N, CA, C and O of each residue as an XYZ file, in Angstrom:
888
protein
N      -2.528    -19.563      7.574
C      -3.693    -19.732      6.705
C      -3.222    -20.119      5.310
O      -2.388    -19.428      4.725
N      -3.746    -21.214      4.770
C      -3.359    -21.639      3.433
C      -4.110    -20.820      2.401
O      -5.169    -20.270      2.706
N      -3.578    -20.725      1.167
C      -4.266    -19.953      0.131
C      -5.712    -20.372     -0.073
O      -6.552    -19.538     -0.409
N      -6.019    -21.657      0.124
C      -7.394    -22.112     -0.069
C      -8.361    -21.445      0.897
O      -9.565    -21.405      0.643
N      -7.843    -20.920      2.003
C      -8.692    -20.252      2.981
C      -8.787    -18.753      2.766
O      -9.423    -18.060      3.561
N      -8.168    -18.231      1.705
C      -8.230    -16.800      1.424
C      -9.522    -16.400      0.719
O      -9.849    -15.214      0.662
N     -10.258    -17.365      0.185
C     -11.466    -17.036     -0.560
C     -12.446    -16.298      0.347
O     -12.657    -16.683      1.498
N     -13.035    -15.241     -0.183
C     -13.976    -14.451      0.598
C     -13.323    -13.312      1.353
O     -14.012    -12.531      2.009
N     -12.010    -13.206      1.271
C     -11.285    -12.147      1.957
C     -10.934    -11.032      0.973
O     -10.441    -11.291     -0.125
N     -11.190     -9.809      1.376
C     -10.744     -8.637      0.621
C      -9.560     -8.035      1.361
O      -9.614     -7.829      2.574
N      -8.508     -7.759      0.636
C      -7.324     -7.117      1.194
C      -7.254     -5.715      0.605
O      -7.033     -5.553     -0.595
N      -7.441     -4.710      1.443
C      -7.432     -3.316      1.009
C      -6.069     -2.721      1.333
O      -5.628     -2.754      2.481
N      -5.410     -2.184      0.329
C      -4.089     -1.573      0.489
C      -4.281     -0.071      0.342
O      -4.487      0.435     -0.761
N      -4.212      0.639      1.467
C      -4.616      2.047      1.552
C      -3.393      2.931      1.782
O      -2.654      2.744      2.749
N      -3.191      3.879      0.898
C      -2.085      4.825      1.057
C      -2.481      5.963      2.004
O      -3.637      6.384      2.028
N      -1.527      6.447      2.769
C      -1.763      7.553      3.693
C      -2.157      8.830      2.958
O      -1.965      8.954      1.749
N      -2.718      9.787      3.723
C      -3.071     11.089      3.180
C      -1.849     11.953      2.883
O      -0.707     11.566      3.131
N      -2.129     13.121      2.351
C      -1.076     14.023      1.863
C      -0.213     14.584      3.000
O      -0.697     14.856      4.098
N       1.077     14.746      2.698
C       2.018     15.442      3.583
C       2.625     16.619      2.818
O       2.504     16.709      1.596
N       3.271     17.506      3.549
C       3.960     18.610      2.880
C       5.068     18.102      1.969
O       5.313     18.673      0.905
N       5.736     17.036      2.380
C       6.799     16.483      1.541
C       6.251     15.879      0.252
O       6.944     15.874     -0.765
N       5.021     15.373      0.276
C       4.422     14.875     -0.960
C       4.322     15.992     -1.989
O       4.724     15.824     -3.140
N       3.784     17.127     -1.569
C       3.559     18.189     -2.554
C       4.860     18.880     -2.933
O       4.918     19.559     -3.959
N       5.910     18.721     -2.124
C       7.234     19.246     -2.471
C       8.053     18.232     -3.271
O       9.188     18.515     -3.655
N       7.482     17.054     -3.523
C       8.148     15.988     -4.273
C       9.448     15.559     -3.590
O      10.461     15.329     -4.250
N       9.404     15.453     -2.249
C      10.569     14.984     -1.501
C      10.436     13.495     -1.215
O       9.342     13.003     -0.939
N      11.541     12.790     -1.281
C      11.581     11.360     -0.989
C      11.412     11.197      0.531
O      12.295     11.578      1.299
N      10.288     10.637      0.953
C      10.015     10.532      2.387
C      10.668      9.311      3.018
O      11.326      9.413      4.054
N      10.481      8.156      2.387
C      11.080      6.948      2.922
C      10.733      6.716      4.381
O       9.564      6.769      4.761
N      11.754      6.456      5.206
C      11.553      6.210      6.635
C      11.418      7.502      7.433
O      11.129      7.453      8.629
N      11.620      8.655      6.802
C      11.465      9.924      7.513
C      10.036     10.048      8.031
O       9.082      9.778      7.301
N       9.889     10.455      9.288
C       8.582     10.391      9.940
C       7.849     11.718      9.806
O       7.853     12.543     10.720
N       7.221     11.909      8.649
C       6.576     13.175      8.295
C       5.066     13.070      8.528
O       4.448     12.123      8.042
N       4.452     14.010      9.252
C       3.018     13.917      9.536
C       2.159     14.371      8.355
O       2.656     14.962      7.396
N       0.871     14.084      8.448
C      -0.084     14.596      7.478
C      -0.181     16.115      7.599
O       0.012     16.676      8.678
N      -0.484     16.773      6.475
C      -0.846     18.185      6.526
C      -2.367     18.296      6.633
O      -3.049     17.277      6.735
N      -2.903     19.502      6.611
C      -4.347     19.674      6.803
C      -5.145     18.991      5.695
O      -6.205     18.420      5.952
N      -4.639     19.050      4.466
C      -5.313     18.368      3.361
C      -5.297     16.857      3.589
O      -6.292     16.175      3.344
N      -4.168     16.345      4.058
C      -4.055     14.914      4.318
C      -5.040     14.436      5.368
O      -5.613     13.354      5.238
N      -5.242     15.239      6.412
C      -6.228     14.875      7.440
C      -7.638     14.843      6.849
O      -8.423     13.947      7.159
N      -7.955     15.815      6.002
C      -9.265     15.812      5.346
C      -9.429     14.588      4.449
O     -10.464     13.922      4.475
N      -8.390     14.299      3.653
C      -8.455     13.146      2.752
C      -8.682     11.850      3.527
O      -9.507     11.022      3.140
N      -7.947     11.684      4.618
C      -8.057     10.460      5.404
C      -9.438     10.333      6.025
O     -10.008      9.242      6.045
N      -9.984     11.432      6.533
C     -11.319     11.401      7.131
C     -12.377     11.060      6.098
O     -13.280     10.265      6.357
N     -12.260     11.667      4.924
C     -13.229     11.396      3.847
C     -13.152      9.927      3.407
O     -14.174      9.254      3.270
N     -11.938      9.452      3.192
C     -11.769      8.064      2.747
C     -12.249      7.076      3.805
O     -12.842      6.050      3.473
N     -11.997      7.380      5.067
C     -12.383      6.469      6.141
C     -13.893      6.244      6.166
O     -14.347      5.133      6.439
N     -14.668      7.278      5.886
C     -16.124      7.135      5.868
C     -16.568      6.150      4.794
O     -17.551      5.432      4.975
N     -15.852      6.116      3.684
C     -16.186      5.180      2.605
C     -15.709      3.776      2.947
O     -16.456      2.809      2.797
N     -14.468      3.662      3.405
C     -13.911      2.351      3.730
C     -14.672      1.674      4.866
O     -14.728      0.447      4.934
N     -15.250      2.465      5.749
C     -16.027      1.881      6.841
C     -17.181      1.037      6.308
O     -17.625      0.096      6.966
N     -17.665      1.379      5.112
C     -18.749      0.612      4.492
C     -18.346     -0.795      4.097
O     -19.208     -1.624      3.804
N     -17.027     -1.086      4.085
C     -16.547     -2.435      3.787
C     -16.442     -3.285      5.056
O     -16.038     -4.447      4.997
N     -16.802     -2.707      6.193
C     -16.820     -3.423      7.473
C     -15.511     -4.159      7.753
O     -15.509     -5.382      7.889
N     -14.412     -3.435      7.840
C     -13.132     -4.118      8.068
C     -13.100     -4.839      9.410
O     -13.563     -4.323     10.427
N     -12.537     -6.050      9.384
C     -12.355     -6.815     10.621
C     -10.996     -6.536     11.254
O     -10.802     -6.770     12.447
N     -10.068     -6.041     10.462
C      -8.710     -5.836     10.946
C      -8.100     -4.648     10.213
O      -8.270     -4.500      9.003
N      -7.380     -3.793     10.966
C      -6.660     -2.665     10.379
C      -5.215     -2.771     10.844
O      -4.930     -2.688     12.039
N      -4.304     -2.955      9.891
C      -2.882     -3.077     10.199
C      -2.166     -1.909      9.536
O      -2.401     -1.613      8.365
N      -1.293     -1.246     10.286
C      -0.766      0.035      9.827
C       0.751      0.114     10.017
O       1.299     -0.403     10.991
N       1.404      0.765      9.075
C       2.820      1.115      9.201
C       3.046      1.883     10.505
O       2.134      2.521     11.031
N       4.263      1.809     11.009
C       4.579      2.515     12.252
C       4.882      3.994     12.047
O       5.078      4.708     13.031
N       4.927      4.481     10.811
C       5.244      5.884     10.552
C       4.007      6.762     10.776
O       2.883      6.332     10.517
N       4.215      7.982     11.255
C       3.108      8.795     11.750
C       2.086      9.136     10.669
O       0.895      9.217     10.970
N       2.507      9.337      9.429
C       1.547      9.695      8.390
C       0.557      8.559      8.138
O      -0.608      8.809      7.826
N       1.007      7.329      8.268
C       0.106      6.188      8.140
C      -0.737      6.017      9.396
O      -1.925      5.709      9.309
N      -0.130      6.215     10.566
C      -0.863      6.095     11.829
C      -2.014      7.105     11.888
O      -3.126      6.759     12.286
N      -1.742      8.356     11.492
C      -2.787      9.381     11.514
C      -3.905      9.053     10.540
O      -5.074      9.322     10.819
N      -3.558      8.477      9.406
C      -4.564      8.081      8.419
C      -5.418      6.943      8.961
O      -6.647      7.007      8.912
N      -4.779      5.918      9.471
C      -5.491      4.738      9.963
C      -6.406      5.069     11.131
O      -7.471      4.469     11.281
N      -5.994      6.021     11.957
C      -6.785      6.371     13.140
C      -8.177      6.850     12.753
O      -9.139      6.616     13.485
N      -8.294      7.518     11.609
C      -9.608      8.008     11.168
C     -10.577      6.840     10.963
O     -11.752      6.930     11.319
N     -10.078      5.753     10.392
C     -10.924      4.585     10.156
C     -11.209      3.842     11.456
O     -12.318      3.353     11.673
N     -10.206      3.761     12.310
C     -10.386      3.083     13.593
C     -11.445      3.774     14.440
O     -12.239      3.108     15.105
N     -11.464      5.103     14.422
C     -12.422      5.859     15.224
C     -13.857      5.629     14.760
O     -14.786      5.630     15.567
N     -14.030      5.432     13.455
C     -15.376      5.223     12.919
C     -15.847      3.792     13.160
O     -17.007      3.569     13.509
N     -14.964      2.837     12.979
C     -15.342      1.420     13.010
C     -15.165      0.760     14.371
O     -15.691     -0.328     14.607
N     -14.423      1.415     15.271
C     -14.072      0.820     16.570
C     -13.204     -0.427     16.425
O     -13.154     -1.262     17.329
N     -12.526     -0.549     15.294
C     -11.567     -1.641     15.103
C     -10.199     -1.133     15.554
O      -9.733     -0.118     15.035
N      -9.542     -1.798     16.497
C      -8.254     -1.307     16.988
C      -7.168     -1.406     15.924
O      -7.216     -2.264     15.043
N      -6.201     -0.521     16.022
C      -5.079     -0.537     15.089
C      -4.024     -1.535     15.552
O      -3.736     -1.660     16.742
N      -3.460     -2.237     14.582
C      -2.326     -3.115     14.831
C      -1.160     -2.576     14.007
O      -1.274     -2.439     12.789
N      -0.055     -2.274     14.653
C       1.092     -1.680     13.971
C       2.073     -2.750     13.524
O       2.406     -3.664     14.280
N       2.531     -2.623     12.283
C       3.516     -3.554     11.742
C       4.533     -2.742     10.930
O       4.205     -2.197      9.876
N       5.760     -2.669     11.431
C       6.803     -1.867     10.778
C       7.148     -2.397      9.392
O       7.764     -1.677      8.606
N       6.772     -3.631      9.069
C       7.045     -4.168      7.735
C       6.243     -3.462      6.651
O       6.510     -3.651      5.465
N       5.257     -2.645      7.044
C       4.450     -1.895      6.079
C       4.985     -0.480      5.846
O       4.385      0.287      5.093
N       6.104     -0.127      6.484
C       6.620      1.231      6.301
C       7.178      1.418      4.890
O       7.370      0.455      4.148
N       7.432      2.668      4.540
C       7.913      3.002      3.201
C       9.348      2.514      2.993
O      10.050      2.176      3.946
N       9.758      2.486      1.741
C      11.114      2.125      1.355
C      12.145      3.016      2.044
O      11.998      4.237      2.074
N      13.173      2.407      2.588
C      14.310      3.183      3.097
C      15.014      3.809      1.891
O      15.573      3.104      1.051
N      14.979      5.137      1.819
C      15.523      5.836      0.659
C      16.990      6.179      0.740
O      17.511      6.859     -0.144
N      17.673      5.723      1.783
C      19.104      5.981      1.880
C      19.433      7.462      1.767
O      18.826      8.295      2.439
N      20.395      7.783      0.917
C      20.872      9.167      0.778
C      19.884     10.076      0.056
O      20.085     11.289     -0.002
N      18.812      9.495     -0.496
C      17.832     10.311     -1.208
C      16.787     10.942     -0.287
O      16.115     11.893     -0.686
N      16.641     10.438      0.915
C      15.559     10.909      1.784
C      15.692     12.398      2.097
O      16.782     12.903      2.368
N      14.559     13.078      2.051
C      14.505     14.507      2.335
C      14.818     15.384      1.149
O      14.629     16.599      1.211
N      15.294     14.793      0.070
C      15.635     15.561     -1.124
C      14.521     15.469     -2.155
O      13.785     14.483     -2.201
N      14.402     16.505     -2.983
C      13.414     16.473     -4.061
C      13.912     15.584     -5.198
O      15.090     15.231     -5.265
N      12.991     15.233     -6.085
C      13.386     14.467     -7.255
C      14.431     15.191     -8.075
O      15.371     14.574     -8.577
N      14.273     16.510     -8.215
C      15.244     17.310     -8.979
C      16.622     17.240     -8.336
O      17.627     17.101     -9.034
N      16.675     17.334     -7.011
C      17.948     17.277     -6.305
C      18.613     15.911     -6.445
O      19.832     15.821     -6.593
N      17.816     14.858     -6.397
C      18.385     13.518     -6.519
C      18.865     13.221     -7.934
O      19.869     12.535     -8.121
N      18.146     13.738     -8.932
C      18.626     13.561    -10.306
C      19.940     14.292    -10.521
O      20.815     13.809    -11.240
N      20.078     15.452     -9.900
C      21.308     16.230    -10.064
C      22.484     15.593     -9.331
O      23.604     15.590     -9.842
N      22.238     15.053     -8.135
C      23.339     14.552     -7.298
C      23.692     13.101     -7.586
O      24.825     12.683     -7.351
N      22.730     12.323     -8.094
C      22.942     10.879     -8.243
C      22.175     10.391     -9.468
O      21.360      9.472     -9.381
N      22.446     11.012    -10.597
C      21.605     10.883    -11.786
C      21.409      9.448    -12.255
O      20.273      8.991    -12.373
N      22.493      8.732    -12.522
C      22.371      7.390    -13.104
C      21.619      6.448    -12.172
O      20.734      5.708    -12.601
N      21.977      6.484    -10.901
C      21.344      5.577     -9.945
C      19.862      5.933     -9.762
O      19.007      5.048     -9.718
N      19.567      7.235     -9.655
C      18.190      7.662     -9.411
C      17.297      7.364    -10.613
O      16.184      6.862    -10.453
N      17.779      7.670    -11.807
C      16.979      7.404    -13.010
C      16.795      5.902    -13.197
O      15.718      5.452    -13.589
N      17.846      5.122    -12.917
C      17.712      3.673    -13.005
C      16.664      3.137    -12.053
O      15.886      2.249    -12.403
N      16.648      3.674    -10.859
C      15.663      3.227     -9.861
C      14.255      3.616    -10.289
O      13.326      2.818    -10.160
N      14.087      4.832    -10.797
C      12.777      5.303    -11.250
C      12.271      4.451    -12.411
O      11.079      4.152    -12.489
N      13.162      4.063    -13.305
C      12.744      3.318    -14.501
C      12.654      1.817    -14.267
O      12.301      1.070    -15.180
N      12.971      1.361    -13.042
C      12.615     -0.013    -12.721
C      13.707     -0.990    -12.381
O      13.434     -2.189    -12.319
N      14.947     -0.546    -12.152
C      15.926     -1.542    -11.730
C      15.754     -1.817    -10.231
O      15.024     -1.106     -9.540
N      16.431     -2.847     -9.746
C      16.234     -3.271     -8.357
C      17.436     -2.937     -7.484
O      17.737     -3.647     -6.524
N      18.114     -1.857     -7.826
C      19.226     -1.424     -6.995
C      18.731     -0.815     -5.698
O      17.561     -0.445     -5.595
N      19.609     -0.703     -4.700
C      19.208     -0.087     -3.432
C      18.921      1.399     -3.606
O      19.694      2.114     -4.243
N      17.824      1.856     -3.045
C      17.467      3.271     -3.128
C      18.513      4.112     -2.402
O      18.945      3.770     -1.301
N      18.910      5.202     -3.022
C      19.850      6.110     -2.382
C      21.144      5.454     -1.969
O      21.719      5.812     -0.941
N      21.611      4.505     -2.744
C      22.891      3.807     -2.575
C      22.907      2.853     -1.380
O      23.412      1.736     -1.494
N      22.366      3.274     -0.246
C      22.454      2.463      0.970
C      21.076      2.057      1.501
O      20.965      1.494      2.590
N      20.029      2.348      0.723
C      18.673      2.039      1.165
C      18.231      0.649      0.752
O      19.049     -0.253      0.567
N      16.905      0.488      0.608
C      16.334     -0.825      0.295
C      16.113     -1.028     -1.194
O      15.950     -0.077     -1.959
N      16.111     -2.288     -1.579
C      15.693     -2.685     -2.922
C      14.180     -2.863     -2.926
O      13.581     -3.199     -1.904
N      13.571     -2.635     -4.078
C      12.124     -2.825     -4.173
C      11.733     -4.267     -3.852
O      10.706     -4.504     -3.215
N      12.539     -5.219     -4.285
C      12.220     -6.624     -4.007
C      12.210     -6.892     -2.509
O      11.422     -7.709     -2.032
N      13.070     -6.217     -1.765
C      13.100     -6.376     -0.307
C      11.842     -5.787      0.324
O      11.278     -6.357      1.258
N      11.412     -4.645     -0.195
C      10.195     -4.024      0.324
C       8.987     -4.911      0.048
O       8.140     -5.102      0.920
N       8.911     -5.452     -1.169
C       7.804     -6.339     -1.504
C       7.754     -7.558     -0.609
O       6.676     -7.977     -0.188
N       8.914     -8.135     -0.311
C       8.959     -9.344      0.519
C       8.500     -9.055      1.940
O       7.732     -9.832      2.508
N       8.958     -7.947      2.526
C       8.564     -7.665      3.910
C       7.094     -7.270      4.000
O       6.413     -7.626      4.962
N       6.601     -6.532      2.996
C       5.191     -6.141      3.013
C       4.288     -7.354      2.815
O       3.228     -7.450      3.434
N       4.706     -8.276      1.957
C       3.918     -9.499      1.777
C       3.866    -10.302      3.076
O       2.817    -10.845      3.423
N       4.978    -10.382      3.793
C       4.983    -11.139      5.045
C       4.042    -10.495      6.061
O       3.398    -11.197      6.840
N       3.959     -9.152      6.060
C       3.017     -8.471      6.945
C       1.579     -8.777      6.549
O       0.733     -9.025      7.408
N       1.305     -8.760      5.252
C      -0.050     -9.051      4.779
C      -0.466    -10.469      5.135
O      -1.584    -10.686      5.602
N       0.413    -11.433      4.921
C       0.078    -12.828      5.216
C      -0.104    -13.044      6.716
O      -0.947    -13.840      7.131
N       0.681    -12.340      7.529
C       0.508    -12.453      8.977
C      -0.849    -11.898      9.399
O      -1.506    -12.467     10.271
N      -1.273    -10.797      8.791
C      -2.579    -10.226      9.102
C      -3.703    -11.174      8.709
O      -4.675    -11.338      9.446
N      -3.562    -11.795      7.546
C      -4.578    -12.738      7.089
C      -4.627    -13.976      7.974
O      -5.703    -14.508      8.246
N      -3.469    -14.431      8.421
C      -3.404    -15.641      9.242
C      -4.127    -15.459     10.573
O      -4.637    -16.419     11.150
N      -4.166    -14.227     11.048
C      -4.797    -13.977     12.338
C      -6.257    -13.546     12.211
O      -6.906    -13.242     13.211
N      -6.773    -13.519     10.977
C      -8.161    -13.109     10.763
C      -9.106    -14.208     11.230
O      -8.964    -15.367     10.840
N     -10.055    -13.844     12.055
C     -11.022    -14.811     12.538
C     -12.168    -14.909     11.536
O     -12.634    -13.898     11.011
N     -12.612    -16.126     11.278
C     -13.698    -16.332     10.342
C     -13.206    -16.650      8.951
O     -12.020    -16.504      8.655
N     -14.120    -17.086      8.091
C     -13.758    -17.562      6.760
C     -13.732    -16.450      5.723
O     -13.268    -16.668      4.604
N     -14.220    -15.265      6.069
C     -14.226    -14.172      5.111
C     -14.115    -12.866      5.876
O     -14.197    -12.843      7.104
N     -13.928    -11.788      5.144
C     -13.828    -10.489      5.791
C     -12.921     -9.561      5.028
O     -12.408     -9.904      3.963
N     -12.724     -8.377      5.584
C     -11.899     -7.351      4.964
C     -10.761     -6.962      5.902
O     -10.975     -6.656      7.074
N      -9.550     -6.983      5.357
C      -8.363     -6.533      6.083
C      -7.860     -5.280      5.391
O      -7.663     -5.275      4.176
N      -7.651     -4.223      6.153
C      -7.124     -2.970      5.608
C      -5.674     -2.816      6.044
O      -5.372     -2.817      7.238
N      -4.782     -2.684      5.072
C      -3.372     -2.407      5.331
C      -3.126     -0.945      5.008
O      -3.340     -0.518      3.873
N      -2.680     -0.171      5.990
C      -2.463      1.257      5.782
C      -0.964      1.473      5.622
O      -0.188      1.239      6.548
N      -0.569      1.922      4.439
C       0.843      1.903      4.087
C       1.216      3.124      3.250
O       0.635      4.195      3.431
N       2.159      2.981      2.354
C       2.778      4.085      1.626
C       2.785      3.772      0.129
O       2.624      2.620     -0.272
N       2.971      4.805     -0.688
C       2.873      4.621     -2.131
C       3.841      3.605     -2.697
O       3.439      2.720     -3.452
N       5.116      3.719     -2.343
C       6.111      2.789     -2.858
C       5.882      1.378     -2.356
O       5.988      0.418     -3.119
N       5.569      1.247     -1.078
C       5.328     -0.067     -0.500
C       4.090     -0.709     -1.096
O       4.061     -1.917     -1.331
N       3.058      0.104     -1.343
C       1.834     -0.430     -1.946
C       2.126     -1.056     -3.303
O       1.652     -2.152     -3.599
N       2.904     -0.364     -4.128
C       3.220     -0.908     -5.458
C       4.047     -2.186     -5.346
O       3.814     -3.145     -6.082
N       5.002     -2.198     -4.437
C       5.828     -3.402     -4.253
C       4.991     -4.572     -3.748
O       5.180     -5.711     -4.176
N       4.071     -4.286     -2.838
C       3.206     -5.341     -2.316
C       2.296     -5.887     -3.406
O       2.131     -7.101     -3.527
N       1.707     -5.002     -4.197
C       0.836     -5.460     -5.285
C       1.611     -6.307     -6.292
O       1.142     -7.365     -6.712
N       2.798     -5.838     -6.678
C       3.608     -6.604     -7.626
C       3.935     -7.984     -7.102
O       3.952     -8.953     -7.862
N       4.199     -8.084     -5.790
C       4.547     -9.359     -5.182
C       3.328    -10.272     -5.073
O       3.396    -11.441     -5.453
N       2.210     -9.748     -4.557
C       1.008    -10.567     -4.391
C       0.475    -11.064     -5.730
O       0.025    -12.204     -5.843
N       0.528    -10.204     -6.742
C      -0.006    -10.564     -8.054
C       0.974    -11.389     -8.882
O       0.672    -11.800    -10.003
N       2.154    -11.623     -8.305
C       3.199    -12.432     -8.958
C       3.573    -11.877    -10.336
O       3.787    -12.630    -11.286
N       3.647    -10.558    -10.423
C       4.099     -9.923    -11.657
C       5.616    -10.043    -11.753
O       6.317    -10.019    -10.741
N       6.110    -10.173    -12.973
C       7.549    -10.087    -13.168
C       8.010     -8.722    -12.676
O       7.315     -7.721    -12.852
N       9.198     -8.688    -12.053
C       9.660     -7.433    -11.473
C       9.668     -6.307    -12.511
O       9.340     -5.165    -12.189
N      10.034     -6.620    -13.733
C      10.096     -5.603    -14.784
C       8.727     -4.987    -15.077
O       8.639     -3.910    -15.666
N       7.650     -5.682    -14.661
C       6.298     -5.199    -14.929
C       5.682     -4.445    -13.760
O       4.556     -3.960    -13.870
N       6.393     -4.337    -12.649
C       5.827     -3.621    -11.509
C       5.507     -2.181    -11.861
O       4.540     -1.616    -11.350
N       6.308     -1.586    -12.726
C       6.080     -0.202    -13.117
C       4.792     -0.002    -13.896
O       4.329      1.130    -14.040
N       4.199     -1.088    -14.406
C       2.939     -0.965    -15.143
C       1.765     -0.687    -14.213
O       0.685     -0.307    -14.665
N       1.978     -0.878    -12.909
C       0.949     -0.533    -11.930
C       1.062      0.962    -11.628
O       2.077      1.419    -11.103
N       0.037      1.705    -11.954
C       0.070      3.121    -11.638
C       0.130      3.344    -10.133
O      -0.260      2.471     -9.357
N       0.611      4.493     -9.724
C       0.717      4.784     -8.305
C      -0.635      5.046     -7.656
O      -1.636      5.274     -8.335
N      -0.639      5.008     -6.332
C      -1.833      5.365     -5.575
C      -1.786      6.851     -5.229
O      -0.763      7.351     -4.760
N      -2.883      7.549     -5.459
C      -3.000      8.919     -4.986
C      -3.111      8.903     -3.466
O      -3.429      7.871     -2.874
N      -2.850     10.036     -2.838
C      -2.967     10.099     -1.389
C      -4.372      9.706     -0.921
O      -5.377     10.191     -1.442
N      -4.414      8.818      0.072
C      -5.651      8.345      0.708
C      -6.536      7.527     -0.223
O      -7.713      7.324      0.075
N      -5.996      7.052     -1.345
C      -6.710      6.120     -2.212
C      -6.214      4.708     -1.928
O      -5.255      4.517     -1.181
N      -6.865      3.733     -2.521
C      -6.547      2.347     -2.181
C      -6.707      1.399     -3.361
O      -7.310      1.730     -4.382
N      -6.145      0.214     -3.182
C      -6.345     -0.907     -4.098
C      -6.983     -2.049     -3.308
O      -6.817     -2.147     -2.092
N      -7.706     -2.900     -4.009
C      -8.336     -4.060     -3.383
C      -7.925     -5.312     -4.150
O      -8.076     -5.373     -5.370
N      -7.410     -6.299     -3.443
C      -7.107     -7.586     -4.053
C      -7.952     -8.659     -3.369
O      -8.231     -8.585     -2.173
N      -8.354     -9.665     -4.164
C      -9.128    -10.783     -3.658
C      -8.510    -12.072     -4.184
O      -7.939    -12.100     -5.274
N      -8.631    -13.135     -3.400
C      -8.026    -14.403     -3.807
C      -9.029    -15.227     -4.611
O     -10.155    -15.455     -4.170
N      -8.608    -15.666     -5.786
C      -9.434    -16.526     -6.633
C      -8.958    -17.972     -6.507
O      -7.850    -18.303     -6.929
N      -9.789    -18.821     -5.933
C      -9.420    -20.232     -5.857
C      -9.488    -20.870     -7.243
O      -8.814    -21.866     -7.507
N     -10.293    -20.302     -8.115
C     -10.386    -20.807     -9.489
C      -9.057    -20.615    -10.217
O      -8.595    -21.508    -10.927
N      -8.440    -19.429    -10.032
C      -7.159    -19.127    -10.665
C      -5.972    -19.501     -9.784
O      -4.832    -19.559    -10.245
N      -6.262    -19.754     -8.501
C      -5.223    -20.065     -7.514
C      -4.216    -18.925     -7.392
O      -3.005    -19.148     -7.372
N      -4.737    -17.700     -7.312
C      -3.868    -16.531     -7.184
C      -4.689    -15.321     -6.753
O      -5.917    -15.315     -6.833
N      -3.966    -14.290     -6.290
C      -4.620    -13.025     -5.968
C      -4.968    -12.289     -7.265
O      -4.224    -12.344     -8.244
N      -6.106    -11.606     -7.250
C      -6.525    -10.810     -8.406
C      -6.802     -9.381     -7.951
O      -7.229     -9.151     -6.819
N      -6.559     -8.433     -8.834
C      -6.754     -7.013     -8.545
C      -8.166     -6.617     -8.957
O      -8.509     -6.658    -10.139
N      -8.987     -6.232     -7.977
C     -10.367     -5.859     -8.290
C     -10.583     -4.352     -8.298
O     -11.528     -3.876     -8.928
N      -9.736     -3.590     -7.616
C      -9.821     -2.127     -7.627
C      -8.400     -1.589     -7.528
O      -7.559     -2.166     -6.840
N      -8.133     -0.473     -8.221
C      -6.808      0.137     -8.112
C      -6.940      1.649     -8.150
O      -7.659      2.204     -8.980
N      -6.228      2.315     -7.231
C      -6.289      3.768     -7.086
C      -7.739      4.224     -6.973
O      -8.178      5.163     -7.636
N      -8.461      3.524     -6.111
C      -9.903      3.720     -5.984
C     -10.245      4.636     -4.830
O      -9.458      4.837     -3.905
N     -11.462      5.193     -4.913
C     -12.002      5.989     -3.824
C     -13.430      5.601     -3.539
O     -14.190      6.366     -2.946
N     -13.796      4.382     -3.973
C     -15.160      3.897     -3.762
C     -15.115      2.419     -3.414
O     -14.097      1.753     -3.603
N     -16.225      1.919     -2.908
C     -16.324      0.508     -2.543
C     -16.498     -0.328     -3.809
O     -17.268      0.060     -4.688
N     -15.804     -1.467     -3.928
C     -15.940     -2.290     -5.131
C     -17.377     -2.754     -5.358
O     -18.074     -3.143     -4.420
N     -17.799     -2.707     -6.599
C     -19.102     -3.225     -6.999
C     -18.937     -4.641     -7.543
O     -17.870     -4.981     -8.054
N     -19.977     -5.474     -7.441
C     -19.892     -6.817     -8.028
C     -19.627     -6.754     -9.529
O     -20.116     -5.852    -10.209
N     -18.861     -7.701    -10.043
C     -18.589     -7.779    -11.480
C     -19.510     -8.843    -12.062
O     -19.189    -10.032    -12.042
N     -20.644     -8.412    -12.575
C     -21.609     -9.355    -13.135
C     -21.166     -9.799    -14.520
O     -20.617     -9.003    -15.281
N     -21.399    -11.060    -14.851
C     -21.082    -11.575    -16.171
C     -19.613    -11.802    -16.398
O     -19.175    -11.910    -17.543
N     -18.823    -11.880    -15.314
C     -17.370    -12.006    -15.474
C     -16.996    -13.301    -16.174
O     -16.129    -13.305    -17.049
N     -17.646    -14.411    -15.795
C     -17.314    -15.695    -16.416
C     -17.830    -15.771    -17.844
O     -17.270    -16.494    -18.669
N     -18.908    -15.020    -18.145
C     -19.463    -15.064    -19.484
C     -18.722    -14.150    -20.453
O     -18.971    -14.192    -21.658
N     -17.821    -13.331    -19.940
C     -17.055    -12.361    -20.740
C     -18.003    -11.499    -21.560
O     -18.156    -11.694    -22.766
N     -18.627    -10.560    -20.899
C     -19.501     -9.634    -21.596
C     -20.792     -9.430    -20.842
O     -21.655     -8.675    -21.288
């Protein structure tokens, strides 16, 4: 699908619900950690709202916390899940399973550099943010290419780090500016839409828990 055919498409980037490792501030990465009871509630609540966007396609990371989140929306909408491992979280290398405090103590310079925005591999042997952005973008474009019809909503169910990398890549932000995008709370989402006028993706909702409303008077500025 060429960019000119993206008009009318909403791309929803939805973070999974809460896990125990989230509240313990542990680097999850590729570790396959399930939702906790709060996460299941969050996903169910969010799914009822997202169903109002009438998604035509739901594509989900292969990790269980994303699968459990996506299933809530699939059950309501009867839209089958499509799994794409390119949407999984950043491989955290030696940092996975450790808290932020533990990683700062054991690998201070590398961990602080990664947190503040350099593109080194996570946990010495893990992935670079640029690599995560590239694979997540390829998953998003593949989902869009297979969308039937000229418009619709595609929901990508993914992870906090991957969501930020995907947004930075789609919006063509300089890598140094990716950190200016605030994180997604558990079970919240961002919405991007393609503007043929600007010839680029635009961010219409970020860290949202509601359906986007029309932006009246946008061209008139005010």
